[in-house]
N, C-alpha and C positions, 0 to 999 in steps of 0.2 A: 297162300301157296297155289291154290287152284287158279286164281286170277293171274298170278305171275306166269304160270305155265301157259295160259291162254295168250298172254301178252307176248311172251317169247315166241310162241308158235306163230302168232300173227305177223310178227316182225320177220321171222325166217321165211314165211310164205311170201310176203311182199318182196323180199330180196330175191327169192328164187324165181318168181314169176314177173319180175320187173321187165317190161317190154323194152326199156332202154338198155337193158343188159346186153352186152355184145354176144354172149353165148346163146341167150334165148333168141335174139334176132337172127343169129346164124342158123339156128334150128328152124326158125320160121321161114327163112329163105329156102333152106333145103326142102322143107315141106312144100313150099310153093313150087319148086322144081318138080317134085313128085306128083303133085296134084294137077299142075298145068301140063305136064308132059313135055316141057320145053326147057332147055338149058340156056338158050341164047341170052336172056337178060341177066343170067347169073353165071356166065362162063368163068369169071375170075374166082367166084366162090367155089365152083366145082373143081377148078384146077388146084385149089388148096388141099384137096384130098387125093393123094396119089392112087388110092384104090379105085377111084372113079375116072374112067376115060371118057372125056366129054363126047367124043364122036360115038363111041359104043353106047353110052348112056342114052343119048338121043334116040338111037335106033331101038334100044331095049324099051324105052318108055313108049315109043310109037307102037311097038309090037304088043306091049302090055295093054295099051289103050284099045287097040283093035280087038284083042282077045276079050277084054272086059265088055266091049260093046256087043260083040258076037255072043258072048255068054248071057247077056241080058235078054237077047232076042230068042235064044235057043236054050233055055234053062235045062230042058230034058237031055240035051246032048252031053252034059257034064255030070250027070247024076250017076 
């Protein structure tokens, strides 16, 4: 019984974290947009989400990046 549970869990984990899965690859691309701060290579993906405005998101990501860089130099300013 224990080994059956482990086997089922392993199969479900493989299915969930399969890189070829469209859902996971979509989340990886969205993560790339956030980490790179650029929407340009992923415009079609961003447009699939009506809550995200591509032009505003680009501006917001640039502002976030500049705030993060400034925060790393002046840590005491944000305490």
